[in-house]
PDB file with one MODEL, atoms N, CA, C and O in Angstrom:
MODEL        1
ATOM      1  N   MET A   1       0.856  -1.185   0.000  1.00  0.00           N
ATOM      2  CA  MET A   1       0.000   0.000   0.000  1.00  0.00           C
ATOM      3  C   MET A   1       0.892   1.235   0.000  1.00  0.00           C
ATOM      4  O   MET A   1       1.870   1.295   0.746  1.00  0.00           O
ATOM      5  N   THR A   2       0.575   2.182  -0.799  1.00  0.00           N
ATOM      6  CA  THR A   2       1.372   3.406  -0.856  1.00  0.00           C
ATOM      7  C   THR A   2       1.058   4.311   0.320  1.00  0.00           C
ATOM      8  O   THR A   2       0.037   4.163   0.992  1.00  0.00           O
ATOM      9  N   SER A   3       1.945   5.232   0.547  1.00  0.00           N
ATOM     10  CA  SER A   3       1.763   6.185   1.633  1.00  0.00           C
ATOM     11  C   SER A   3       0.477   6.991   1.453  1.00  0.00           C
ATOM     12  O   SER A   3      -0.235   7.249   2.423  1.00  0.00           O
ATOM     13  N   LYS A   4       0.181   7.384   0.224  1.00  0.00           N
ATOM     14  CA  LYS A   4      -1.040   8.150  -0.047  1.00  0.00           C
ATOM     15  C   LYS A   4      -2.280   7.318   0.298  1.00  0.00           C
ATOM     16  O   LYS A   4      -3.244   7.845   0.855  1.00  0.00           O
ATOM     17  N   GLU A   5      -2.258   6.025  -0.028  1.00  0.00           N
ATOM     18  CA  GLU A   5      -3.391   5.152   0.302  1.00  0.00           C
ATOM     19  C   GLU A   5      -3.537   5.004   1.813  1.00  0.00           C
ATOM     20  O   GLU A   5      -4.653   4.983   2.333  1.00  0.00           O
ATOM     21  N   GLU A   6      -2.410   4.901   2.518  1.00  0.00           N
ATOM     22  CA  GLU A   6      -2.457   4.797   3.970  1.00  0.00           C
ATOM     23  C   GLU A   6      -3.074   6.046   4.580  1.00  0.00           C
ATOM     24  O   GLU A   6      -3.872   5.959   5.513  1.00  0.00           O
ATOM     25  N   ILE A   7      -2.705   7.200   4.057  1.00  0.00           N
ATOM     26  CA  ILE A   7      -3.264   8.459   4.559  1.00  0.00           C
ATOM     27  C   ILE A   7      -4.769   8.489   4.340  1.00  0.00           C
ATOM     28  O   ILE A   7      -5.517   8.885   5.235  1.00  0.00           O
ATOM     29  N   LEU A   8      -5.221   8.076   3.163  1.00  0.00           N
ATOM     30  CA  LEU A   8      -6.659   8.041   2.882  1.00  0.00           C
ATOM     31  C   LEU A   8      -7.370   7.063   3.801  1.00  0.00           C
ATOM     32  O   LEU A   8      -8.446   7.368   4.316  1.00  0.00           O
ATOM     33  N   ASP A   9      -6.783   5.889   4.015  1.00  0.00           N
ATOM     34  CA  ASP A   9      -7.383   4.912   4.918  1.00  0.00           C
ATOM     35  C   ASP A   9      -7.496   5.481   6.327  1.00  0.00           C
ATOM     36  O   ASP A   9      -8.534   5.342   6.974  1.00  0.00           O
ATOM     37  N   ASN A  10      -6.424   6.125   6.807  1.00  0.00           N
ATOM     38  CA  ASN A  10      -6.453   6.711   8.140  1.00  0.00           C
ATOM     39  C   ASN A  10      -7.506   7.807   8.237  1.00  0.00           C
ATOM     40  O   ASN A  10      -8.207   7.904   9.244  1.00  0.00           O
ATOM     41  N   LYS A  11      -7.624   8.631   7.205  1.00  0.00           N
ATOM     42  CA  LYS A  11      -8.641   9.687   7.221  1.00  0.00           C
ATOM     43  C   LYS A  11     -10.039   9.090   7.282  1.00  0.00           C
ATOM     44  O   LYS A  11     -10.903   9.602   7.993  1.00  0.00           O
ATOM     45  N   GLN A  12     -10.266   8.012   6.542  1.00  0.00           N
ATOM     46  CA  GLN A  12     -11.574   7.356   6.563  1.00  0.00           C
ATOM     47  C   GLN A  12     -11.859   6.765   7.940  1.00  0.00           C
ATOM     48  O   GLN A  12     -12.971   6.878   8.456  1.00  0.00           O
ATOM     49  N   ILE A  13     -10.850   6.137   8.527  1.00  0.00           N
ATOM     50  CA  ILE A  13     -11.007   5.562   9.864  1.00  0.00           C
ATOM     51  C   ILE A  13     -11.316   6.665  10.868  1.00  0.00           C
ATOM     52  O   ILE A  13     -12.227   6.526  11.684  1.00  0.00           O
ATOM     53  N   LEU A  14     -10.563   7.757  10.812  1.00  0.00           N
ATOM     54  CA  LEU A  14     -10.767   8.859  11.753  1.00  0.00           C
ATOM     55  C   LEU A  14     -12.133   9.505  11.563  1.00  0.00           C
ATOM     56  O   LEU A  14     -12.779   9.875  12.543  1.00  0.00           O
ATOM     57  N   HIS A  15     -12.580   9.645  10.323  1.00  0.00           N
ATOM     58  CA  HIS A  15     -13.906  10.204  10.051  1.00  0.00           C
ATOM     59  C   HIS A  15     -14.995   9.291  10.627  1.00  0.00           C
ATOM     60  O   HIS A  15     -15.942   9.771  11.251  1.00  0.00           O
ATOM     61  N   SER A  16     -14.862   8.001  10.421  1.00  0.00           N
ATOM     62  CA  SER A  16     -15.843   7.049  10.961  1.00  0.00           C
ATOM     63  C   SER A  16     -15.830   7.065  12.485  1.00  0.00           C
ATOM     64  O   SER A  16     -16.881   6.985  13.121  1.00  0.00           O
ATOM     65  N   PHE A  17     -14.641   7.167  13.068  1.00  0.00           N
ATOM     66  CA  PHE A  17     -14.512   7.237  14.522  1.00  0.00           C
ATOM     67  C   PHE A  17     -15.208   8.486  15.051  1.00  0.00           C
ATOM     68  O   PHE A  17     -15.917   8.419  16.055  1.00  0.00           O
ATOM     69  N   ALA A  18     -15.012   9.628  14.385  1.00  0.00           N
ATOM     70  CA  ALA A  18     -15.661  10.875  14.804  1.00  0.00           C
ATOM     71  C   ALA A  18     -17.180  10.746  14.743  1.00  0.00           C
ATOM     72  O   ALA A  18     -17.877  11.183  15.658  1.00  0.00           O
ATOM     73  N   LYS A  19     -17.692  10.152  13.678  1.00  0.00           N
ATOM     74  CA  LYS A  19     -19.142   9.957  13.563  1.00  0.00           C
ATOM     75  C   LYS A  19     -19.650   9.039  14.674  1.00  0.00           C
ATOM     76  O   LYS A  19     -20.716   9.278  15.241  1.00  0.00           O
ATOM     77  N   TRP A  20     -18.893   7.999  14.982  1.00  0.00           N
ATOM     78  CA  TRP A  20     -19.277   7.074  16.049  1.00  0.00           C
ATOM     79  C   TRP A  20     -19.303   7.803  17.395  1.00  0.00           C
ATOM     80  O   TRP A  20     -20.216   7.600  18.194  1.00  0.00           O
ATOM     81  N   LEU A  21     -18.304   8.647  17.643  1.00  0.00           N
ATOM     82  CA  LEU A  21     -18.263   9.416  18.889  1.00  0.00           C
ATOM     83  C   LEU A  21     -19.469  10.348  18.996  1.00  0.00           C
ATOM     84  O   LEU A  21     -20.026  10.521  20.080  1.00  0.00           O
ATOM     85  N   MET A  22     -19.876  10.953  17.866  1.00  0.00           N
ATOM     86  CA  MET A  22     -21.080  11.799  17.875  1.00  0.00           C
ATOM     87  C   MET A  22     -22.286  10.977  18.311  1.00  0.00           C
ATOM     88  O   MET A  22     -23.122  11.447  19.082  1.00  0.00           O
ATOM     89  N   GLY A  23     -22.369   9.758  17.818  1.00  0.00           N
ATOM     90  CA  GLY A  23     -23.457   8.863  18.195  1.00  0.00           C
ATOM     91  C   GLY A  23     -23.409   8.462  19.658  1.00  0.00           C
ATOM     92  O   GLY A  23     -24.415   8.041  20.229  1.00  0.00           O
ATOM     93  N   GLN A  24     -22.239   8.594  20.259  1.00  0.00           N
ATOM     94  CA  GLN A  24     -22.063   8.309  21.685  1.00  0.00           C
ATOM     95  C   GLN A  24     -22.302   9.562  22.536  1.00  0.00           C
ATOM     96  O   GLN A  24     -22.059   9.565  23.742  1.00  0.00           O
ATOM     97  N   ASN A  25     -22.780  10.621  21.884  1.00  0.00           N
ATOM     98  CA  ASN A  25     -23.083  11.902  22.534  1.00  0.00           C
ATOM     99  C   ASN A  25     -21.867  12.564  23.181  1.00  0.00           C
ATOM    100  O   ASN A  25     -21.981  13.197  24.230  1.00  0.00           O
ATOM    101  N   LYS A  26     -20.707  12.412  22.547  1.00  0.00           N
ATOM    102  CA  LYS A  26     -19.511  13.085  23.046  1.00  0.00           C
ATOM    103  C   LYS A  26     -19.523  14.530  22.564  1.00  0.00           C
ATOM    104  O   LYS A  26     -20.048  14.832  21.492  1.00  0.00           O
ATOM    105  N   SER A  27     -18.944  15.413  23.356  1.00  0.00           N
ATOM    106  CA  SER A  27     -18.905  16.834  22.990  1.00  0.00           C
ATOM    107  C   SER A  27     -17.965  17.050  21.810  1.00  0.00           C
ATOM    108  O   SER A  27     -17.105  16.219  21.515  1.00  0.00           O
ATOM    109  N   ASP A  28     -18.151  18.187  21.142  1.00  0.00           N
ATOM    110  CA  ASP A  28     -17.283  18.519  20.008  1.00  0.00           C
ATOM    111  C   ASP A  28     -15.814  18.561  20.429  1.00  0.00           C
ATOM    112  O   ASP A  28     -14.936  18.118  19.689  1.00  0.00           O
ATOM    113  N   GLY A  29     -15.557  19.095  21.616  1.00  0.00           N
ATOM    114  CA  GLY A  29     -14.184  19.166  22.114  1.00  0.00           C
ATOM    115  C   GLY A  29     -13.580  17.789  22.341  1.00  0.00           C
ATOM    116  O   GLY A  29     -12.421  17.543  22.006  1.00  0.00           O
ATOM    117  N   THR A  30     -14.375  16.897  22.912  1.00  0.00           N
ATOM    118  CA  THR A  30     -13.908  15.528  23.146  1.00  0.00           C
ATOM    119  C   THR A  30     -13.631  14.826  21.825  1.00  0.00           C
ATOM    120  O   THR A  30     -12.622  14.136  21.680  1.00  0.00           O
ATOM    121  N   ILE A  31     -14.527  15.004  20.864  1.00  0.00           N
ATOM    122  CA  ILE A  31     -14.348  14.375  19.550  1.00  0.00           C
ATOM    123  C   ILE A  31     -13.061  14.874  18.900  1.00  0.00           C
ATOM    124  O   ILE A  31     -12.273  14.081  18.385  1.00  0.00           O
ATOM    125  N   LYS A  32     -12.853  16.176  18.925  1.00  0.00           N
ATOM    126  CA  LYS A  32     -11.645  16.754  18.325  1.00  0.00           C
ATOM    127  C   LYS A  32     -10.393  16.212  19.016  1.00  0.00           C
ATOM    128  O   LYS A  32      -9.417  15.860  18.353  1.00  0.00           O
ATOM    129  N   THR A  33     -10.424  16.147  20.334  1.00  0.00           N
ATOM    130  CA  THR A  33      -9.281  15.647  21.094  1.00  0.00           C
ATOM    131  C   THR A  33      -9.012  14.180  20.788  1.00  0.00           C
ATOM    132  O   THR A  33      -7.877  13.803  20.495  1.00  0.00           O
ATOM    133  N   TYR A  34     -10.048  13.355  20.853  1.00  0.00           N
ATOM    134  CA  TYR A  34      -9.871  11.917  20.635  1.00  0.00           C
ATOM    135  C   TYR A  34      -9.404  11.611  19.217  1.00  0.00           C
ATOM    136  O   TYR A  34      -8.532  10.765  19.022  1.00  0.00           O
ATOM    137  N   VAL A  35      -9.972  12.286  18.233  1.00  0.00           N
ATOM    138  CA  VAL A  35      -9.544  12.070  16.845  1.00  0.00           C
ATOM    139  C   VAL A  35      -8.081  12.502  16.684  1.00  0.00           C
ATOM    140  O   VAL A  35      -7.309  11.835  15.995  1.00  0.00           O
ATOM    141  N   GLY A  36      -7.708  13.599  17.309  1.00  0.00           N
ATOM    142  CA  GLY A  36      -6.317  14.046  17.254  1.00  0.00           C
ATOM    143  C   GLY A  36      -5.360  13.052  17.894  1.00  0.00           C
ATOM    144  O   GLY A  36      -4.278  12.791  17.370  1.00  0.00           O
ATOM    145  N   VAL A  37      -5.767  12.505  19.024  1.00  0.00           N
ATOM    146  CA  VAL A  37      -4.941  11.512  19.716  1.00  0.00           C
ATOM    147  C   VAL A  37      -4.761  10.270  18.849  1.00  0.00           C
ATOM    148  O   VAL A  37      -3.647   9.766  18.705  1.00  0.00           O
ATOM    149  N   ILE A  38      -5.849   9.779  18.276  1.00  0.00           N
ATOM    150  CA  ILE A  38      -5.766   8.566  17.456  1.00  0.00           C
ATOM    151  C   ILE A  38      -4.968   8.830  16.183  1.00  0.00           C
ATOM    152  O   ILE A  38      -4.270   7.940  15.698  1.00  0.00           O
ATOM    153  N   SER A  39      -5.061  10.020  15.647  1.00  0.00           N
ATOM    154  CA  SER A  39      -4.239  10.384  14.495  1.00  0.00           C
ATOM    155  C   SER A  39      -2.755  10.294  14.860  1.00  0.00           C
ATOM    156  O   SER A  39      -1.952   9.765  14.091  1.00  0.00           O
ATOM    157  N   GLN A  40      -2.401  10.811  16.032  1.00  0.00           N
ATOM    158  CA  GLN A  40      -1.016  10.731  16.513  1.00  0.00           C
ATOM    159  C   GLN A  40      -0.600   9.281  16.720  1.00  0.00           C
ATOM    160  O   GLN A  40       0.511   8.886  16.365  1.00  0.00           O
ATOM    161  N   LEU A  41      -1.499   8.497  17.294  1.00  0.00           N
ATOM    162  CA  LEU A  41      -1.216   7.082  17.552  1.00  0.00           C
ATOM    163  C   LEU A  41      -0.933   6.345  16.244  1.00  0.00           C
ATOM    164  O   LEU A  41       0.032   5.587  16.155  1.00  0.00           O
ATOM    165  N   LEU A  42      -1.764   6.561  15.238  1.00  0.00           N
ATOM    166  CA  LEU A  42      -1.577   5.896  13.947  1.00  0.00           C
ATOM    167  C   LEU A  42      -0.270   6.326  13.291  1.00  0.00           C
ATOM    168  O   LEU A  42       0.401   5.519  12.648  1.00  0.00           O
ATOM    169  N   GLN A  43       0.090   7.594  13.452  1.00  0.00           N
ATOM    170  CA  GLN A  43       1.373   8.076  12.927  1.00  0.00           C
ATOM    171  C   GLN A  43       2.534   7.404  13.652  1.00  0.00           C
ATOM    172  O   GLN A  43       3.532   7.032  13.035  1.00  0.00           O
ATOM    173  N   TRP A  44       2.392   7.254  14.961  1.00  0.00           N
ATOM    174  CA  TRP A  44       3.453   6.671  15.777  1.00  0.00           C
ATOM    175  C   TRP A  44       3.702   5.221  15.384  1.00  0.00           C
ATOM    176  O   TRP A  44       4.843   4.758  15.374  1.00  0.00           O
ATOM    177  N   PHE A  45       2.608   4.497  15.057  1.00  0.00           N
ATOM    178  CA  PHE A  45       2.730   3.083  14.722  1.00  0.00           C
ATOM    179  C   PHE A  45       3.014   2.826  13.252  1.00  0.00           C
ATOM    180  O   PHE A  45       3.505   1.749  12.913  1.00  0.00           O
ATOM    181  N   LYS A  46       2.731   3.748  12.390  1.00  0.00           N
ATOM    182  CA  LYS A  46       2.914   3.649  10.941  1.00  0.00           C
ATOM    183  C   LYS A  46       2.759   2.237  10.401  1.00  0.00           C
ATOM    184  O   LYS A  46       1.661   1.853   9.997  1.00  0.00           O
ATOM    185  N   ASP A  47       3.830   1.456  10.385  1.00  0.00           N
ATOM    186  CA  ASP A  47       3.836   0.141   9.742  1.00  0.00           C
ATOM    187  C   ASP A  47       3.039  -0.924  10.491  1.00  0.00           C
ATOM    188  O   ASP A  47       2.659  -1.933   9.898  1.00  0.00           O
ATOM    189  N   GLU A  48       2.782  -0.721  11.769  1.00  0.00           N
ATOM    190  CA  GLU A  48       2.113  -1.737  12.567  1.00  0.00           C
ATOM    191  C   GLU A  48       0.639  -1.438  12.806  1.00  0.00           C
ATOM    192  O   GLU A  48      -0.004  -2.134  13.592  1.00  0.00           O
ATOM    193  N   ALA A  49       0.093  -0.432  12.155  1.00  0.00           N
ATOM    194  CA  ALA A  49      -1.261   0.039  12.460  1.00  0.00           C
ATOM    195  C   ALA A  49      -2.325  -1.040  12.344  1.00  0.00           C
ATOM    196  O   ALA A  49      -3.339  -0.976  13.038  1.00  0.00           O
ATOM    197  N   GLU A  50      -2.117  -2.029  11.484  1.00  0.00           N
ATOM    198  CA  GLU A  50      -3.119  -3.076  11.332  1.00  0.00           C
ATOM    199  C   GLU A  50      -3.010  -4.146  12.407  1.00  0.00           C
ATOM    200  O   GLU A  50      -3.921  -4.958  12.567  1.00  0.00           O
ATOM    201  N   GLU A  51      -1.904  -4.154  13.147  1.00  0.00           N
ATOM    202  CA  GLU A  51      -1.665  -5.213  14.114  1.00  0.00           C
ATOM    203  C   GLU A  51      -1.309  -4.668  15.493  1.00  0.00           C
ATOM    204  O   GLU A  51      -0.445  -5.225  16.169  1.00  0.00           O
ATOM    205  N   ILE A  52      -1.946  -3.611  15.911  1.00  0.00           N
ATOM    206  CA  ILE A  52      -1.647  -3.015  17.209  1.00  0.00           C
ATOM    207  C   ILE A  52      -2.179  -3.923  18.314  1.00  0.00           C
ATOM    208  O   ILE A  52      -3.342  -4.324  18.303  1.00  0.00           O
ATOM    209  N   GLU A  53      -1.310  -4.234  19.258  1.00  0.00           N
ATOM    210  CA  GLU A  53      -1.674  -5.068  20.395  1.00  0.00           C
ATOM    211  C   GLU A  53      -1.515  -4.258  21.675  1.00  0.00           C
ATOM    212  O   GLU A  53      -0.987  -3.146  21.668  1.00  0.00           O
ATOM    213  N   LYS A  54      -1.984  -4.842  22.771  1.00  0.00           N
ATOM    214  CA  LYS A  54      -1.921  -4.171  24.068  1.00  0.00           C
ATOM    215  C   LYS A  54      -0.486  -3.753  24.406  1.00  0.00           C
ATOM    216  O   LYS A  54      -0.264  -2.661  24.928  1.00  0.00           O
ATOM    217  N   SER A  55       0.474  -4.610  24.113  1.00  0.00           N
ATOM    218  CA  SER A  55       1.876  -4.287  24.420  1.00  0.00           C
ATOM    219  C   SER A  55       2.366  -3.084  23.611  1.00  0.00           C
ATOM    220  O   SER A  55       3.194  -2.308  24.089  1.00  0.00           O
ATOM    221  N   HIS A  56       1.853  -2.928  22.384  1.00  0.00           N
ATOM    222  CA  HIS A  56       2.225  -1.766  21.573  1.00  0.00           C
ATOM    223  C   HIS A  56       1.690  -0.477  22.203  1.00  0.00           C
ATOM    224  O   HIS A  56       2.383   0.539  22.249  1.00  0.00           O
ATOM    225  N   VAL A  57       0.459  -0.538  22.681  1.00  0.00           N
ATOM    226  CA  VAL A  57      -0.143   0.641  23.316  1.00  0.00           C
ATOM    227  C   VAL A  57       0.633   0.995  24.577  1.00  0.00           C
ATOM    228  O   VAL A  57       0.881   2.170  24.847  1.00  0.00           O
ATOM    229  N   GLN A  58       1.020  -0.021  25.353  1.00  0.00           N
ATOM    230  CA  GLN A  58       1.797   0.234  26.567  1.00  0.00           C
ATOM    231  C   GLN A  58       3.128   0.894  26.218  1.00  0.00           C
ATOM    232  O   GLN A  58       3.569   1.810  26.912  1.00  0.00           O
ATOM    233  N   THR A  59       3.762   0.435  25.156  1.00  0.00           N
ATOM    234  CA  THR A  59       5.020   1.037  24.703  1.00  0.00           C
ATOM    235  C   THR A  59       4.801   2.497  24.308  1.00  0.00           C
ATOM    236  O   THR A  59       5.616   3.362  24.628  1.00  0.00           O
ATOM    237  N   TYR A  60       3.699   2.762  23.613  1.00  0.00           N
ATOM    238  CA  TYR A  60       3.355   4.131  23.211  1.00  0.00           C
ATOM    239  C   TYR A  60       3.188   5.023  24.446  1.00  0.00           C
ATOM    240  O   TYR A  60       3.725   6.130  24.492  1.00  0.00           O
ATOM    241  N   LEU A  61       2.447   4.543  25.438  1.00  0.00           N
ATOM    242  CA  LEU A  61       2.220   5.330  26.652  1.00  0.00           C
ATOM    243  C   LEU A  61       3.518   5.489  27.449  1.00  0.00           C
ATOM    244  O   LEU A  61       3.779   6.555  28.006  1.00  0.00           O
ATOM    245  N   ASP A  62       4.329   4.431  27.502  1.00  0.00           N
ATOM    246  CA  ASP A  62       5.623   4.520  28.181  1.00  0.00           C
ATOM    247  C   ASP A  62       6.522   5.555  27.505  1.00  0.00           C
ATOM    248  O   ASP A  62       7.234   6.303  28.174  1.00  0.00           O
ATOM    249  N   ASP A  63       6.481   5.589  26.180  1.00  0.00           N
ATOM    250  CA  ASP A  63       7.271   6.565  25.430  1.00  0.00           C
ATOM    251  C   ASP A  63       6.827   7.988  25.771  1.00  0.00           C
ATOM    252  O   ASP A  63       7.654   8.892  25.891  1.00  0.00           O
ATOM    253  N   MET A  64       5.532   8.174  25.925  1.00  0.00           N
ATOM    254  CA  MET A  64       5.024   9.494  26.315  1.00  0.00           C
ATOM    255  C   MET A  64       5.566   9.878  27.688  1.00  0.00           C
ATOM    256  O   MET A  64       5.981  11.017  27.907  1.00  0.00           O
ATOM    257  N   GLU A  65       5.557   8.908  28.616  1.00  0.00           N
ATOM    258  CA  GLU A  65       6.059   9.173  29.961  1.00  0.00           C
ATOM    259  C   GLU A  65       7.555   9.501  29.919  1.00  0.00           C
ATOM    260  O   GLU A  65       8.011  10.420  30.599  1.00  0.00           O
ATOM    261  N   GLN A  66       8.311   8.751  29.123  1.00  0.00           N
ATOM    262  CA  GLN A  66       9.750   9.010  28.977  1.00  0.00           C
ATOM    263  C   GLN A  66      10.012  10.389  28.373  1.00  0.00           C
ATOM    264  O   GLN A  66      11.058  10.992  28.612  1.00  0.00           O
ATOM    265  N   SER A  67       9.058  10.876  27.592  1.00  0.00           N
ATOM    266  CA  SER A  67       9.179  12.203  26.969  1.00  0.00           C
ATOM    267  C   SER A  67       8.687  13.309  27.894  1.00  0.00           C
ATOM    268  O   SER A  67       8.529  14.458  27.481  1.00  0.00           O
ATOM    269  N   ASN A  68       8.448  12.943  29.157  1.00  0.00           N
ATOM    270  CA  ASN A  68       8.010  13.883  30.190  1.00  0.00           C
ATOM    271  C   ASN A  68       6.664  14.528  29.908  1.00  0.00           C
ATOM    272  O   ASN A  68       6.438  15.683  30.270  1.00  0.00           O
ATOM    273  N   LYS A  69       5.764  13.785  29.258  1.00  0.00           N
ATOM    274  CA  LYS A  69       4.394  14.275  29.079  1.00  0.00           C
ATOM    275  C   LYS A  69       3.706  14.232  30.442  1.00  0.00           C
ATOM    276  O   LYS A  69       4.020  13.382  31.275  1.00  0.00           O
ATOM    277  N   SER A  70       2.784  15.133  30.659  1.00  0.00           N
ATOM    278  CA  SER A  70       2.099  15.194  31.947  1.00  0.00           C
ATOM    279  C   SER A  70       1.192  13.984  32.132  1.00  0.00           C
ATOM    280  O   SER A  70       0.784  13.339  31.166  1.00  0.00           O
ATOM    281  N   GLY A  71       0.888  13.693  33.385  1.00  0.00           N
ATOM    282  CA  GLY A  71      -0.029  12.598  33.685  1.00  0.00           C
ATOM    283  C   GLY A  71      -1.384  12.811  33.040  1.00  0.00           C
ATOM    284  O   GLY A  71      -2.014  11.855  32.587  1.00  0.00           O
ATOM    285  N   GLY A  72      -1.840  14.058  32.994  1.00  0.00           N
ATOM    286  CA  GLY A  72      -3.126  14.369  32.371  1.00  0.00           C
ATOM    287  C   GLY A  72      -3.125  14.086  30.876  1.00  0.00           C
ATOM    288  O   GLY A  72      -4.110  13.591  30.330  1.00  0.00           O
ATOM    289  N   THR A  73      -2.028  14.399  30.227  1.00  0.00           N
ATOM    290  CA  THR A  73      -1.911  14.132  28.788  1.00  0.00           C
ATOM    291  C   THR A  73      -1.916  12.635  28.521  1.00  0.00           C
ATOM    292  O   THR A  73      -2.591  12.163  27.606  1.00  0.00           O
ATOM    293  N   ILE A  74      -1.168  11.893  29.316  1.00  0.00           N
ATOM    294  CA  ILE A  74      -1.118  10.440  29.147  1.00  0.00           C
ATOM    295  C   ILE A  74      -2.490   9.834  29.400  1.00  0.00           C
ATOM    296  O   ILE A  74      -2.913   8.938  28.670  1.00  0.00           O
ATOM    297  N   GLU A  75      -3.184  10.308  30.417  1.00  0.00           N
ATOM    298  CA  GLU A  75      -4.533   9.809  30.717  1.00  0.00           C
ATOM    299  C   GLU A  75      -5.497  10.117  29.575  1.00  0.00           C
ATOM    300  O   GLU A  75      -6.338   9.287  29.229  1.00  0.00           O
ATOM    301  N   LYS A  76      -5.376  11.302  28.993  1.00  0.00           N
ATOM    302  CA  LYS A  76      -6.216  11.686  27.851  1.00  0.00           C
ATOM    303  C   LYS A  76      -5.981  10.724  26.690  1.00  0.00           C
ATOM    304  O   LYS A  76      -6.931  10.278  26.046  1.00  0.00           O
ATOM    305  N   HIS A  77      -4.739  10.411  26.430  1.00  0.00           N
ATOM    306  CA  HIS A  77      -4.414   9.479  25.346  1.00  0.00           C
ATOM    307  C   HIS A  77      -4.962   8.088  25.658  1.00  0.00           C
ATOM    308  O   HIS A  77      -5.510   7.422  24.780  1.00  0.00           O
ATOM    309  N   TYR A  78      -4.815   7.656  26.895  1.00  0.00           N
ATOM    310  CA  TYR A  78      -5.334   6.343  27.290  1.00  0.00           C
ATOM    311  C   TYR A  78      -6.851   6.285  27.096  1.00  0.00           C
ATOM    312  O   TYR A  78      -7.375   5.295  26.587  1.00  0.00           O
ATOM    313  N   SER A  79      -7.551   7.337  27.498  1.00  0.00           N
ATOM    314  CA  SER A  79      -9.012   7.387  27.342  1.00  0.00           C
ATOM    315  C   SER A  79      -9.410   7.339  25.872  1.00  0.00           C
ATOM    316  O   SER A  79     -10.351   6.637  25.501  1.00  0.00           O
ATOM    317  N   ALA A  80      -8.697   8.082  25.044  1.00  0.00           N
ATOM    318  CA  ALA A  80      -8.998   8.087  23.605  1.00  0.00           C
ATOM    319  C   ALA A  80      -8.750   6.712  22.996  1.00  0.00           C
ATOM    320  O   ALA A  80      -9.543   6.241  22.181  1.00  0.00           O
ATOM    321  N   ILE A  81      -7.660   6.073  23.384  1.00  0.00           N
ATOM    322  CA  ILE A  81      -7.340   4.738  22.864  1.00  0.00           C
ATOM    323  C   ILE A  81      -8.391   3.731  23.313  1.00  0.00           C
ATOM    324  O   ILE A  81      -8.776   2.852  22.543  1.00  0.00           O
ATOM    325  N   THR A  82      -8.854   3.852  24.549  1.00  0.00           N
ATOM    326  CA  THR A  82      -9.905   2.965  25.054  1.00  0.00           C
ATOM    327  C   THR A  82     -11.174   3.121  24.230  1.00  0.00           C
ATOM    328  O   THR A  82     -11.795   2.128  23.850  1.00  0.00           O
ATOM    329  N   MET A  83     -11.565   4.364  23.952  1.00  0.00           N
ATOM    330  CA  MET A  83     -12.763   4.594  23.136  1.00  0.00           C
ATOM    331  C   MET A  83     -12.560   4.078  21.715  1.00  0.00           C
ATOM    332  O   MET A  83     -13.484   3.524  21.119  1.00  0.00           O
ATOM    333  N   PHE A  84     -11.377   4.253  21.179  1.00  0.00           N
ATOM    334  CA  PHE A  84     -11.090   3.785  19.825  1.00  0.00           C
ATOM    335  C   PHE A  84     -11.188   2.259  19.751  1.00  0.00           C
ATOM    336  O   PHE A  84     -11.682   1.709  18.767  1.00  0.00           O
ATOM    337  N   SER A  85     -10.717   1.587  20.790  1.00  0.00           N
ATOM    338  CA  SER A  85     -10.810   0.118  20.793  1.00  0.00           C
ATOM    339  C   SER A  85     -12.263  -0.332  20.872  1.00  0.00           C
ATOM    340  O   SER A  85     -12.620  -1.364  20.304  1.00  0.00           O
ATOM    341  N   ARG A  86     -13.100   0.422  21.562  1.00  0.00           N
ATOM    342  CA  ARG A  86     -14.543   0.104  21.595  1.00  0.00           C
ATOM    343  C   ARG A  86     -15.170   0.318  20.222  1.00  0.00           C
ATOM    344  O   ARG A  86     -16.026  -0.454  19.790  1.00  0.00           O
ATOM    345  N   PHE A  87     -14.736   1.368  19.549  1.00  0.00           N
ATOM    346  CA  PHE A  87     -15.222   1.662  18.202  1.00  0.00           C
ATOM    347  C   PHE A  87     -14.882   0.529  17.239  1.00  0.00           C
ATOM    348  O   PHE A  87     -15.703   0.128  16.414  1.00  0.00           O
ATOM    349  N   LEU A  88     -13.667   0.024  17.357  1.00  0.00           N
ATOM    350  CA  LEU A  88     -13.236  -1.046  16.452  1.00  0.00           C
ATOM    351  C   LEU A  88     -13.989  -2.319  16.758  1.00  0.00           C
ATOM    352  O   LEU A  88     -13.770  -3.339  16.105  1.00  0.00           O
TER     353      LEU A  88
ENDMDL
END
């Protein structure tokens, strides 16, 4: 798959996720935040996006902690990832 196709696939996934969040009665701010977080997550995983496992997510969150991200930021990412896994 080319990079352009991957970008289109990710945009479609993110659009569907946003619509699903609207159906879950999430606020516009929450939707924007969660979609942004998942966009970052997909960028971080690039080649592994189709096979993300729990250990990959833990590595992602650990990397955030190593980068001195605040506890609130890490929790926000964890919440978004949890909602995304429910969506999938």
